[in-house]
C-alpha positions in Angstrom: 30.1 -134.7 109.7 33.7 -134.1 110.9 32.4 -132.8 114.3 30.4 -136.0 114.7 33.4 -138.1 114.0 35.5 -136.3 116.7 32.6 -136.5 119.2 32.1 -140.2 118.9 35.0 -141.3 121.2 33.9 -138.8 123.8 30.4 -140.1 123.8 31.7 -143.6 124.1 33.9 -142.7 127.0 31.0 -141.0 128.9 28.9 -144.1 128.5 31.3 -146.1 130.6 32.2 -143.3 133.1 29.0 -143.3 135.1 26.6 -146.2 134.6 23.0 -145.4 135.4 22.7 -148.4 137.6 25.7 -147.7 139.9 24.8 -148.5 143.4 26.2 -150.0 146.6 25.7 -153.7 147.4 24.5 -154.4 150.9 24.7 -157.8 152.7 24.7 -159.4 156.1 27.9 -160.9 157.4 28.6 -163.7 159.8 29.4 -162.4 163.3 32.3 -163.7 165.4 29.9 -165.0 168.1 27.9 -167.0 165.5 31.1 -168.3 163.9 32.4 -169.3 167.4 29.1 -171.0 168.2 29.2 -173.0 165.0 32.8 -174.1 165.6 32.2 -175.1 169.2 29.0 -177.0 168.2 31.0 -178.8 165.5 33.8 -179.8 168.0 31.3 -180.9 170.7 29.4 -183.1 168.2 32.6 -185.0 167.3 33.9 -185.0 170.8 30.7 -186.7 171.9 31.6 -189.5 169.5 35.2 -189.5 171.0 36.8 -188.0 167.8 39.4 -185.3 168.2 38.9 -182.8 165.3 39.6 -179.3 164.1 36.9 -176.9 163.0 37.4 -173.8 160.9 34.9 -171.1 160.1 35.5 -168.7 157.2 33.7 -165.4 156.4 32.1 -164.7 153.0 35.5 -163.5 151.7 37.3 -166.7 152.6 39.1 -165.2 155.6 39.5 -167.3 158.8 37.2 -166.2 161.6 37.6 -169.1 164.0 40.0 -172.1 164.3 39.3 -174.6 167.1 41.3 -177.8 167.6 40.5 -180.6 170.1 43.3 -182.0 172.3 44.8 -184.8 170.3 43.6 -183.7 166.9 46.2 -184.3 164.1 48.3 -181.3 163.0 47.0 -181.6 159.5 43.4 -181.3 160.6 43.5 -177.5 160.8 44.6 -177.1 157.2 42.2 -179.8 156.0 39.3 -178.2 157.8 40.2 -174.8 156.3 40.4 -176.2 152.8 37.1 -178.1 153.1 35.4 -174.8 154.2 37.1 -172.9 151.4 35.9 -175.5 148.9 32.3 -175.2 150.2 32.5 -171.4 150.1 34.0 -171.2 146.7 31.6 -173.6 145.0 28.6 -172.7 147.2 27.9 -176.4 148.0 29.0 -178.9 150.6 32.5 -180.3 149.8 30.8 -183.8 149.8 28.6 -182.6 146.9 31.8 -181.3 145.1 33.3 -184.8 145.5 30.2 -186.4 144.1 30.2 -184.1 141.1 33.8 -185.2 140.2 32.3 -188.4 139.0 30.2 -186.8 136.3 31.7 -183.3 135.7 35.3 -183.3 134.5 35.7 -179.7 135.3 35.5 -180.5 139.0 38.6 -182.7 138.8 40.4 -179.8 137.1 39.2 -177.5 139.8 40.9 -179.5 142.5 44.2 -178.0 141.2 43.1 -174.5 142.3 44.8 -173.2 145.4 42.9 -174.0 148.6 40.5 -176.5 147.1 40.3 -180.0 148.4 38.0 -182.9 147.4 37.1 -184.3 150.8 33.7 -184.2 152.6 33.5 -182.1 155.7 32.9 -178.6 154.4 29.5 -176.9 154.3 28.6 -173.4 153.2 26.8 -171.1 155.7 23.8 -169.6 154.0 21.4 -166.8 155.0 18.6 -167.7 152.7 20.3 -168.2 149.3 23.2 -165.9 150.2 26.5 -167.7 151.2 27.9 -165.7 154.1 30.7 -168.1 155.1 31.6 -171.7 155.4 32.6 -174.3 158.1 34.9 -177.2 157.7 35.9 -180.1 160.0 38.6 -182.6 159.8 39.8 -185.5 162.0 36.9 -187.9 162.3 36.6 -191.2 160.5 33.9 -190.2 158.0 31.5 -188.1 160.2 32.9 -184.6 159.7 29.8 -183.6 157.8 27.5 -184.7 160.6 29.6 -182.8 163.1 29.5 -179.6 161.0 25.8 -179.9 160.5 25.4 -180.2 164.3 27.4 -177.0 164.7 25.2 -175.3 162.1 22.1 -176.5 163.9 23.2 -174.3 166.9 22.5 -171.2 164.9 19.9 -172.3 162.3 17.2 -170.0 163.8 19.3 -167.0 162.8 20.0 -168.2 159.2 16.5 -167.6 157.8 15.4 -164.4 156.1 
């Protein structure tokens, strides 16, 4: 009985040392050329409407891949675009949807205090099937940032299906 009592901690430690299901996770990542195409398409869509904006594309880890800013876009638009993309990436939904959920889900209001989160439409996750592989944000238009971002995403939509 004494031997069993002494062996119990060792058995418990071994149970956590090497889980039977240990494996690597594989995934696809957004390429720089795809991120650049999305950002350029976003800028072009707003530029066609005569709006000077900034577009930011983030990778799946929230790191900036591309920042583009039209001539004449406000200085704040780069940071707003990054935060819109970050919000879309973090919550795996368009920032416009996040804003809508603030009306019915109190936790969304609290989450706006998280670093990098902003409650403004204009950020959209980039999905490969159901997997969020990045996000894009735009800032600087009078209410059509979402439309410009979606135009940018349309440039690569054929590559975002599994």
